[in-house]
C-alpha distance (Angstrom), angle and dihedral (degrees) to the residues before:
residue distance angle dihedral
X1 . . .
X2 3.79 . .
X3 3.82 94.1 .
X4 3.80 95.2 68.2
X5 3.77 123.1 49.1
X6 3.79 110.0 -111.6
X7 3.78 116.9 -122.8
X8 3.78 106.3 -149.3
X9 3.76 134.1 -166.9
X10 3.79 101.7 -124.2
X11 3.81 124.8 -36.5
X12 3.81 124.8 -7.9
X13 3.82 102.6 -103.6
X14 3.80 98.5 -174.4
X15 3.81 116.0 124.2
X16 3.81 116.7 -148.4
X17 3.79 120.0 -168.1
X18 3.78 129.7 -171.0
X19 3.82 116.1 -166.0
X20 3.78 110.1 -167.2
X21 3.82 124.1 -175.6
X22 3.81 125.5 -177.4
X23 3.79 130.4 -172.6
X24 3.79 128.9 -160.2
X25 3.83 116.5 -168.3
X26 3.81 128.5 -167.7
X27 3.80 139.5 168.5
X28 3.82 114.0 -125.5
X29 3.80 112.1 -167.2
X30 3.80 98.0 -154.5
X31 3.79 137.6 27.0
X32 3.80 86.3 -110.6
X33 3.84 91.6 56.6
X34 3.79 89.4 45.0
X35 3.80 90.1 55.1
X36 3.81 91.2 46.1
X37 3.81 90.7 52.5
X38 3.80 91.9 53.7
X39 3.81 89.2 47.7
X40 3.83 90.1 48.8
X41 3.81 91.7 51.5
X42 3.79 92.1 46.2
X43 3.80 89.5 53.5
X44 3.82 96.6 39.7
X45 3.80 93.5 49.4
X46 3.78 102.8 28.2
X47 3.79 122.2 147.1
X48 3.81 93.2 -90.3
X49 3.82 93.5 52.1
X50 3.81 92.1 45.4
X51 3.79 90.0 49.1
X52 3.81 89.2 55.6
X53 3.82 92.0 49.2
X54 3.80 92.2 50.8
X55 3.79 91.5 44.7
X56 3.81 88.0 54.3
X57 3.82 88.6 51.5
X58 3.81 88.8 52.8
X59 3.80 89.2 52.3
X60 3.81 92.2 49.4
X61 3.79 93.3 54.1
X62 3.80 93.4 38.8
X63 3.80 100.8 -113.9
X64 3.77 132.8 154.1
X65 3.81 113.4 -126.8
X66 3.81 108.8 -129.5
X67 3.79 101.8 173.3
X68 3.81 139.1 -1.4
X69 3.80 125.7 -157.8
X70 3.80 117.8 -180.0
X71 3.78 136.3 168.8
X72 3.81 138.7 -178.5
X73 3.80 113.1 -149.8
X74 3.79 133.5 -141.7
X75 2.98 121.4 -99.1
X76 3.83 93.1 10.5
X77 3.80 146.6 -30.6
X78 3.79 135.9 56.1
X79 3.82 140.7 -136.6
X80 3.80 134.4 -155.5
X81 3.82 129.8 -175.4
X82 3.80 122.3 -173.5
X83 3.80 123.8 -172.5
X84 3.80 111.3 -150.6
X85 3.78 136.7 -174.9
X86 3.77 138.7 -169.1
X87 3.76 124.5 -82.9
X88 3.83 128.1 -159.1
X89 3.80 110.8 -73.5
X90 3.77 141.9 -179.7
X91 3.81 105.7 -119.2
X92 3.82 94.5 -137.8
X93 3.81 89.3 62.9
X94 3.80 92.2 61.1
X95 3.80 114.8 93.6
X96 3.79 136.9 168.7
X97 3.80 92.7 -178.6
X98 3.80 113.4 147.6
X99 3.79 100.7 -106.7
X100 3.81 137.3 106.3
X101 3.77 114.9 -74.1
X102 3.79 121.1 -128.0
X103 3.74 132.4 -89.5
X104 3.82 109.9 -117.2
X105 3.78 99.6 -41.4
X106 3.78 132.0 128.5
X107 3.80 111.2 -73.1
X108 3.79 125.5 156.2
X109 3.80 122.2 -145.6
X110 3.80 141.5 163.9
X111 3.80 120.7 -109.3
X112 3.77 139.5 160.3
X113 3.82 135.2 162.7
X114 3.81 87.5 16.0
X115 3.78 140.5 140.1
X116 3.79 144.8 -176.0
X117 3.80 122.8 -150.1
X118 3.80 137.0 178.7
X119 3.80 132.3 -173.2
X120 3.82 126.6 -178.6
X121 3.79 129.2 -149.5
X122 3.84 118.3 -170.3
X123 3.82 113.9 -176.6
X124 3.79 141.8 157.8
X125 3.81 138.4 -147.3
X126 3.82 112.2 -107.7
X127 3.83 94.7 -134.7
X128 3.81 120.2 14.3
X129 3.81 105.5 51.0
X130 3.79 98.2 -108.8
X131 3.80 118.8 138.9
X132 3.79 125.5 -173.8
X133 3.78 133.5 -163.6
X134 3.80 119.2 -161.7
X135 3.79 127.4 -173.7
X136 3.82 120.5 -169.8
X137 3.80 116.6 -161.4
X138 3.81 128.7 -177.7
X139 3.80 123.0 -169.1
X140 3.81 112.2 -174.1
X141 3.79 121.2 -178.0
X142 3.77 133.3 178.9
X143 3.78 117.4 -153.7
X144 3.76 136.8 30.2
X145 3.78 104.4 -34.7
X146 3.80 123.4 81.8
X147 3.83 121.4 -134.5
X148 3.83 87.3 -136.1
X149 3.80 86.5 89.0
X150 3.81 87.3 74.9
X151 3.80 94.6 52.0
X152 3.80 98.6 89.6
X153 3.79 91.8 53.2
X154 3.81 93.8 46.8
X155 3.80 93.3 53.1
X156 3.82 89.3 53.7
X157 3.82 93.3 46.6
X158 3.81 95.8 66.4
X159 3.80 137.2 47.2
X160 3.79 94.3 -106.8
X161 3.81 123.3 -166.9
X162 3.79 95.3 154.3
X163 3.80 126.5 18.6
X164 3.80 128.0 -173.5
X165 3.80 120.4 -172.8
X166 3.79 133.6 -174.1
X167 3.80 123.7 -172.2
X168 3.79 122.2 -176.0
X169 3.78 136.8 169.5
X170 3.79 118.5 -147.7
X171 3.78 137.4 -178.8
X172 3.79 124.2 21.3
X173 3.75 141.6 -106.3
X174 3.81 130.6 -157.2
X175 3.76 134.6 -124.5
X176 3.79 121.0 -135.6
X177 3.82 90.2 -87.9
X178 3.80 92.0 56.1
X179 3.81 97.2 -107.7
X180 3.80 114.1 145.0
X181 3.79 119.8 -118.3
X182 3.81 115.8 -160.0
X183 3.81 94.5 -177.2
X184 3.80 128.5 18.3
X185 3.81 102.9 -162.3
X186 3.79 140.1 47.3
X187 3.80 117.7 -104.9
X188 3.80 132.8 157.7
X189 3.82 100.3 165.9
X190 3.78 141.4 10.6
X191 3.81 85.7 -136.1
X192 3.80 89.5 75.8
X193 3.82 88.3 69.8
X194 3.81 94.0 55.4
X195 3.81 122.0 87.9
X196 3.81 116.7 -110.5
X197 3.82 94.3 -122.0
X198 3.81 89.0 56.3
X199 3.80 93.9 46.5
X200 3.80 89.4 53.0
X201 3.82 89.4 64.4
X202 3.80 96.0 54.7
X203 3.77 142.8 59.6
X204 3.81 104.6 -130.6
X205 3.80 135.8 -161.7
X206 3.82 130.3 -174.5
X207 3.80 128.4 -153.6
X208 3.81 108.0 -179.5
X209 3.81 132.3 173.8
X210 3.78 100.4 -163.6
X211 3.80 97.2 179.9
X212 3.83 88.9 57.6
X213 3.83 95.8 41.5
X214 3.82 91.1 -119.1
X215 3.81 119.5 141.0
X216 3.80 125.5 -176.7
X217 3.80 129.8 -177.1
X218 3.79 129.4 172.8
X219 3.80 128.2 -171.6
X220 3.80 135.9 -167.4
X221 3.79 126.9 -176.4
X222 3.80 114.6 -99.4
X223 3.81 103.9 -154.0
X224 3.76 122.0 32.8
X225 3.80 128.1 -169.1
X226 3.81 106.6 -152.6
X227 3.80 90.7 -143.7
X228 3.80 87.0 70.6
X229 3.80 91.4 54.3
X230 3.80 101.5 46.3
X231 3.78 107.0 92.1
X232 3.80 112.6 -156.0
X233 3.82 93.7 1.7
X234 3.83 143.3 56.0
X235 3.81 134.8 -135.1
X236 3.82 92.2 -96.6
X237 3.81 88.5 65.9
X238 3.82 91.3 67.1
X239 3.77 139.2 62.5
X240 3.81 120.3 -118.1
X241 3.81 91.4 -104.2
X242 3.82 91.1 50.7
X243 3.81 90.8 50.3
X244 3.81 91.0 50.7
X245 3.81 89.4 51.2
X246 3.80 92.6 48.9
X247 3.80 90.1 47.5
X248 3.80 91.0 52.2
X249 3.79 95.6 50.3
X250 3.82 92.7 44.8
X251 3.80 89.5 49.8
X252 3.80 90.1 48.8
X253 3.80 93.0 49.0
X254 3.80 94.3 48.3
X255 3.81 92.4 45.0
X256 3.79 92.5 52.2
X257 3.80 93.0 48.2
X258 3.82 91.2 46.4
X259 3.82 94.0 50.1
X260 3.80 95.0 35.1
X261 3.80 95.3 -129.0
X262 3.80 141.9 79.3
X263 3.80 112.6 -89.4
X264 3.79 136.2 -168.3
X265 3.82 91.3 -139.4
X266 3.80 137.3 22.4
X267 3.79 125.6 -115.2
X268 3.80 96.1 -106.0
X269 3.80 102.8 -101.0
X270 3.81 117.3 -171.1
X271 3.78 97.5 -100.9
X272 3.81 114.4 177.0
């Protein structure tokens, strides 16, 4: 399908949606450190910072920003919604080829009736010192280009321990002979849009329903240095038995988020 240029009757009416969720997990030794972590996340990913990230995404896929609504919440969290529209393009610059999209460089795309949204959800465990930050991002485009071109940049914009991604194509468009087209580009995995050096850092699983144009990929970090997961402290502050305990509960937390269910054991991540 991607080898020959499609000749359509009218505008491309396909809607392509990328839902992208990231999780960042830390261990905070005290209630004070727990509070400081939530404050850090609220500052690091406040509405202004999220607006900049989504504006960069708009630049990557070549969209005009029509309207921005953003809000910081009390006690925590933030949301941003950006309405975007197409801008004039040269058709040869449009591509749905299965390959990683750019980091913030100049790429031109075709969009209309489209939006980008992000919502953040900081939270903490009531007993064991674990705190989690989740960001949910939706990029919906109407037309030829796929929002998957923004994926590579989004992964690098957040501190990602676990990533879940859903890509789906809805609606239909018609060629000049009136035949319906329910997808206008070849795709067999979201992973093909992620750079190799990023994929090397994660364990990855696909669950795809090709006949329904639904593609799902989830990722969890393979090797974890505990020093990167101790908020407000370092490994030298703990005994060996304490470090083993922290490693177990982090492994359990990440395993349960990755599999989407409560487990009796973790999946054996490379905690160091």
